[in-house]
C-alpha positions in Angstrom: -23.0 50.9 -12.8 -19.4 51.8 -13.7 -18.2 51.5 -10.1 -19.9 48.1 -9.7 -18.3 46.9 -12.9 -14.9 48.0 -11.6 -15.5 46.2 -8.3 -16.6 43.0 -10.1 -13.5 43.1 -12.4 -11.1 43.6 -9.5 -12.8 40.8 -7.5 -12.5 38.5 -10.5 -8.8 39.3 -10.9 -8.3 38.8 -7.1 -10.0 35.4 -7.4 -7.6 34.5 -10.2 -4.5 35.7 -8.5 -5.2 34.3 -5.0 -3.2 31.2 -4.1 -2.6 29.1 -1.1 1.0 28.7 0.1 3.3 26.6 -2.0 3.6 24.2 0.9 -0.2 23.8 1.1 -0.5 23.1 -2.6 2.2 20.5 -2.3 0.5 18.7 0.6 -2.7 18.5 -1.4 -1.0 15.7 -3.3 -1.6 13.6 -0.2 -5.3 12.6 -0.1 -6.3 13.8 3.3 -9.2 11.3 3.8 -6.8 8.4 3.0 -4.3 9.8 5.5 -7.0 10.0 8.2 -8.0 6.4 7.6 -4.3 5.3 7.8 -3.8 7.3 10.9 -6.7 5.6 12.6 -5.4 2.2 11.6 -1.9 2.9 12.9 -2.6 4.4 16.3 -1.6 3.2 19.7 -2.6 4.3 23.2 -5.0 7.1 24.1 -6.5 9.5 21.6 -4.3 12.5 20.8 -5.9 15.7 22.1 -4.1 18.7 20.6 -1.4 17.1 18.6 -2.5 15.1 15.4 -0.8 12.7 13.1 -1.4 15.2 10.3 0.4 17.9 12.2 3.2 15.5 12.8 3.4 14.8 9.1 3.3 18.5 8.2 6.1 19.3 10.8 8.4 16.4 9.7 7.8 17.1 6.0 8.7 20.7 6.6 11.9 19.5 8.2 12.7 17.5 5.0 11.9 20.1 2.5 13.3 23.1 4.3 16.5 21.5 5.6 15.7 21.8 9.4 18.1 20.0 11.6 16.5 19.9 15.0 13.0 19.7 16.6 13.5 23.2 18.1 14.3 24.5 14.6 11.2 22.8 13.1 8.8 24.1 15.8 10.3 27.7 15.6 9.8 27.7 11.9 6.2 26.6 12.2 5.6 29.2 14.9 6.9 31.9 12.7 4.3 30.9 10.1 1.4 30.4 12.6 -1.0 32.5 10.6 -0.6 30.2 7.6 -0.9 26.9 9.4 -4.7 26.8 8.9 -4.0 26.6 5.1 -2.2 23.3 5.8 -4.9 21.9 8.0 -2.3 21.7 10.9 -2.2 23.1 14.3 0.9 24.6 16.2 3.0 22.0 17.9 5.3 22.0 20.8 8.7 20.4 20.8 7.8 18.0 23.6 4.6 16.9 21.8 6.3 16.3 18.5 9.1 14.4 20.2 6.6 12.2 22.1 4.5 11.4 19.0 7.6 10.6 17.0 8.7 8.2 19.7 5.5 6.5 20.5 3.1 6.5 17.6 3.8 3.7 15.0 6.0 4.6 12.0 4.0 2.0 10.1 1.6 4.9 9.2 4.2 6.5 6.9 5.2 3.1 5.5 1.6 2.7 4.4 1.5 6.3 3.1 4.6 5.6 1.1 2.8 2.7 -0.6 -0.2 4.9 -1.4 2.0 7.7 -2.9 4.0 5.2 -4.9 0.8 3.8 -6.6 -0.1 7.4 -7.6 3.4 8.1 -8.9 3.5 4.8 -10.8 0.6 5.7 -13.0 2.4 8.9 -14.2 6.0 7.7 -14.4 7.7 7.7 -17.8 9.1 4.4 -19.1 12.7 3.4 -19.0 14.7 4.2 -22.1 15.1 0.6 -23.5 13.2 -0.9 -26.3 12.1 -4.0 -24.5 8.8 -4.0 -22.6 9.9 -5.8 -19.5 9.9 -4.0 -16.2 13.5 -3.1 -15.1 14.6 -2.9 -11.5 18.0 -2.2 -9.9 18.6 -3.7 -6.5 21.0 -2.3 -3.9 21.3 -1.3 -0.2 22.9 1.6 1.6 24.0 1.8 5.2 23.3 4.9 7.4 25.9 5.1 10.2 24.6 5.8 13.8 26.4 6.5 17.1 26.0 3.3 19.1 25.9 5.2 22.5 23.0 7.3 21.3 21.2 4.6 19.3 21.9 1.4 21.3 19.1 -0.5 19.5 20.9 -0.2 16.1 24.0 -2.3 17.0 25.9 -3.1 13.9 29.5 -3.7 15.1 31.3 -3.6 18.4 31.4 0.2 18.6 29.2 1.2 15.7 25.4 1.4 15.0 23.6 1.5 11.7 20.4 1.1 9.8 20.2 -0.1 6.2 18.0 1.0 3.3 17.2 -1.8 0.9 15.8 -0.5 -2.4 14.5 -2.0 -5.6 14.5 1.0 -7.9 11.9 0.9 -10.7 13.5 2.4 -13.8 10.1 3.6 -14.9 10.4 7.1 -13.4 13.3 6.0 -11.1 11.0 5.3 -8.2 11.9 3.2 -5.1 9.4 0.5 -5.8 10.7 -2.1 -3.3 11.6 -0.4 0.0 12.7 -2.0 3.2 14.5 -0.5 6.2 16.4 -2.9 8.5 19.1 -3.1 11.2 22.6 -2.7 9.7 23.3 -6.4 10.5 20.8 -7.7 8.1 22.5 -9.0 4.9 21.5 -7.7 1.5 20.8 -11.2 0.2 18.5 -12.0 3.1 16.2 -9.1 2.1 16.6 -9.8 -1.6 15.1 -13.2 -1.2 11.9 -11.7 0.3 11.3 -9.2 -2.5 8.4 -9.9 -4.8 9.1 -9.0 -8.4 6.6 -9.3 -11.3 7.0 -12.2 -13.7 9.0 -11.3 -16.8 10.8 -8.4 -15.1 14.5 -7.8 -15.2 16.5 -7.1 -12.0 20.1 -5.9 -12.0 22.4 -6.1 -9.0 26.2 -6.1 -8.3 28.4 -8.9 -7.0 27.4 -8.3 -3.4 24.2 -10.2 -4.2 26.0 -13.3 -5.6 23.7 -16.2 -4.6 23.5 -19.2 -6.8 20.4 -20.5 -5.0 18.9 -17.1 -5.5 19.7 -17.2 -9.2 17.9 -20.5 -9.5 14.8 -19.1 -7.7 14.6 -16.1 -9.9 14.8 -18.3 -13.0 12.1 -20.6 -11.6 9.9 -17.5 -11.0 10.3 -16.3 -14.6 12.4 -13.3 -13.6 15.5 -12.3 -15.5 18.6 -11.1 -13.8 21.8 -9.3 -14.8 24.8 -9.2 -12.5 28.6 -9.3 -12.5 30.5 -12.6 -12.3 32.8 -13.1 -9.4 36.5 -13.3 -10.4 37.0 -16.7 -8.8 33.9 -18.3 -10.2 34.4 -21.7 -11.7 32.5 -22.7 -14.8 32.5 -24.7 -18.0 31.8 -23.0 -21.4 29.2 -24.8 -23.4 28.7 -22.5 -26.4 30.4 -19.5 -27.9 28.8 -16.8 -30.1 30.2 -14.1 -32.3 30.2 -10.5 -30.9 30.6 -7.0 -32.3 33.9 -5.8 -30.9 33.3 -2.3 -32.1 30.7 -2.0 -29.3 33.1 -3.1 -26.7 31.9 -6.7 -26.5 34.6 -9.3 -26.0 32.6 -12.5 -25.6 29.1 -14.0 -25.5 29.1 -17.5 -24.0 26.7 -20.1 -22.6 28.2 -21.7 -19.4 27.5 -24.1 -16.6 28.7 -23.5 -13.1 31.2 -26.1 -11.8 32.1 -24.8 -8.3 31.3 -26.2 -5.0 28.0 -24.5 -4.9 27.1 -25.1 -8.5 24.4 -27.6 -7.5 22.4 -24.7 -6.1 22.1 -23.3 -9.7 21.7 -26.2 -12.1 20.8 -24.0 -15.1 22.7 -22.7 -18.0 23.8 -19.1 -17.8 24.9 -16.5 -20.3 28.3 -14.9 -19.8 29.0 -11.6 -21.6 32.4 -10.0 -21.7 32.7 -6.2 -22.1 35.5 -3.7 -22.2 34.9 0.0 -21.4 36.8 2.0 -24.1 37.0 5.1 -21.8 38.5 3.4 -18.7 40.0 0.2 -20.2 38.2 -1.8 -17.4 36.9 -5.3 -18.4 33.6 -6.6 -17.1 32.0 -10.1 -17.1 28.2 -10.2 -16.8 26.0 -13.2 -15.9 22.4 -13.4 -16.9 19.7 -16.0 -17.6 18.3 -13.9 -20.5 19.3 -15.4 -23.9 16.9 -13.2 -26.0 18.3 -9.7 -25.7 21.4 -8.6 -27.6 24.7 -8.8 -25.7 25.1 -5.0 -26.0 21.7 -4.5 -24.4 22.7 -6.7 -21.4 25.8 -4.5 -21.0 23.7 -1.4 -21.2 21.3 -2.8 -18.6 24.1 -3.3 -16.1 25.4 0.2 -16.8 21.9 1.6 -16.0 22.3 0.1 -12.5 24.3 3.3 -11.7 20.9 5.0 -11.3 20.4 3.4 -7.9 23.7 4.8 -6.8 22.6 8.2 -7.8 19.3 7.7 -6.0 21.1 7.0 -2.7 23.5 9.9 -3.3 20.5 12.3 -3.9 18.5 11.4 -0.8 21.6 11.6 1.4 22.5 15.1 0.0 19.0 16.6 -0.2 16.9 14.9 2.5 17.4 14.7 6.3 18.3 11.0 6.7 21.8 11.3 8.2 20.9 13.5 11.3 17.9 12.4 13.3 15.4 14.4 15.4 14.9 11.5 17.8 16.9 8.6 19.2 14.3 5.8 19.5 13.9 3.3 16.7 10.4 4.5 16.1 11.5 8.1 15.8 14.3 7.2 13.4 12.0 5.0 11.2 9.4 7.8 11.2 11.9 10.3 9.9 13.2 7.9 7.2 9.7 6.9 5.9 8.6 10.6 5.8 11.8 11.4 3.9 10.9 8.8 1.3 7.3 10.1 1.1 8.8 13.6 0.5 10.9 12.1 -2.4 7.7 10.6 -3.9 5.9 14.0 -3.6 8.7 15.7 -5.5 8.7 12.9 -8.1 4.9 13.2 -8.5 5.2 17.0 -8.9 7.8 16.5 -11.6 5.7 14.0 -13.5 2.5 16.2 -13.3 4.3 19.4 -14.3 6.2 17.8 -17.2 9.0 20.3 -16.9 12.6 19.8 -17.8 13.8 20.3 -14.3 15.7 18.0 -12.0 14.5 17.0 -8.5 17.3 18.9 -7.0 16.2 22.1 -8.8 12.6 21.5 -7.6 13.6 21.1 -3.9 15.8 24.2 -4.1 12.8 26.2 -5.4 10.5 24.8 -2.7 13.0 25.6 0.1 12.9 29.3 -0.8 9.2 29.5 -1.4 7.4 27.1 0.9 5.2 29.7 2.6 4.9 32.1 -0.4 1.4 32.5 -1.9 2.3 31.6 -5.5 0.9 29.1 -8.0 3.1 26.0 -7.6 3.1 25.1 -11.3 3.9 28.7 -12.3 6.8 28.6 -9.8 8.2 25.5 -11.4 7.8 26.9 -14.9 9.8 30.0 -13.9 7.0 32.4 -14.5 7.5 35.9 -12.9 5.5 36.6 -9.7 2.1 38.1 -10.2 1.8 41.8 -9.6 0.3 43.0 -6.4 -3.3 44.2 -6.7 -3.8 47.9 -6.0 -6.5 48.6 -3.3 -9.8 50.0 -4.4 -9.9 53.8 -4.3 -12.6 55.2 -2.1 -13.6 57.9 -4.6 -15.5 55.9 -7.2 -17.9 57.9 -9.3 -21.3 56.4 -10.1 -22.8 57.0 -13.5 
């Protein structure tokens, strides 16, 4: 009886201390049945025999999270962990098979997966730090340079290639809510006009999106905007309001545009002047919102810096500057999987509720992807669980 009790206790401890790999636990955040449905919807050509879209996703996600820089590097890393691949639901892949699937199977699968993951993250994301209840978005684009001789489909200039990421960053959780990837030639305003924003939301963008017709369209749709005024803009002041200069405000005016393109925006706008005490730089903001305080409008534009930090983060921590394939489909596949990886990290941060940056999370994952540890314990910084001692053969029965 005593030996049986010891065995049961050790088996119970073993059950409590057994974990799948950290990478396997992370990939469980992707609903497998939903992935299979999406994979069937976005498949071209003959049925894949040995290679699967899930194995492709596992391989490319590994490249993003572990910093692998070539297909050979990815495949070698997977081969070294061959015994643990079954925990991921994946099979070993060859370099040629992975390259072929990246080149030929539609990247739209991962664009659709991105939308699924975003909807999951959105339900857990913390709200922005402002008192108003309106949704807040920052709009911007970032260009990724490519070698034209290697990527001829991405022609940007005479001797230069590029693709461009257009992002509408939701300040609730700092998630890329509106995401489009285009050729580098596509103008930012062209994409901005196609984005669908919820009524009553506030969108903030810089002077590169100056578009009087677009201002009018946003106002007609019931969407508020905050932007910077161009230095050469022509206007007529209709009303002036008092401001609190101790907050850096220099003016709060209602104006009408009078320039050559003023007829494209036949609405009254609000112009707010602001001086940064630290740098001495003066700013002039334009908005169609007359309800919020002038200091809040200035703070909204200042928060636009979050989208600059977003672009900086993904370029420094994800593999979106060096590509594992040269075709358009391969490049788009890598970009969308990188963005899916970003959402996985964000979801992990929201669920764990730890005071830890995304950069700290990805650094921890890089060092522990194939370790058998509890993922949440790893993020909390708990010490590794002690190894279980094997049962001794000489158990005495009572």
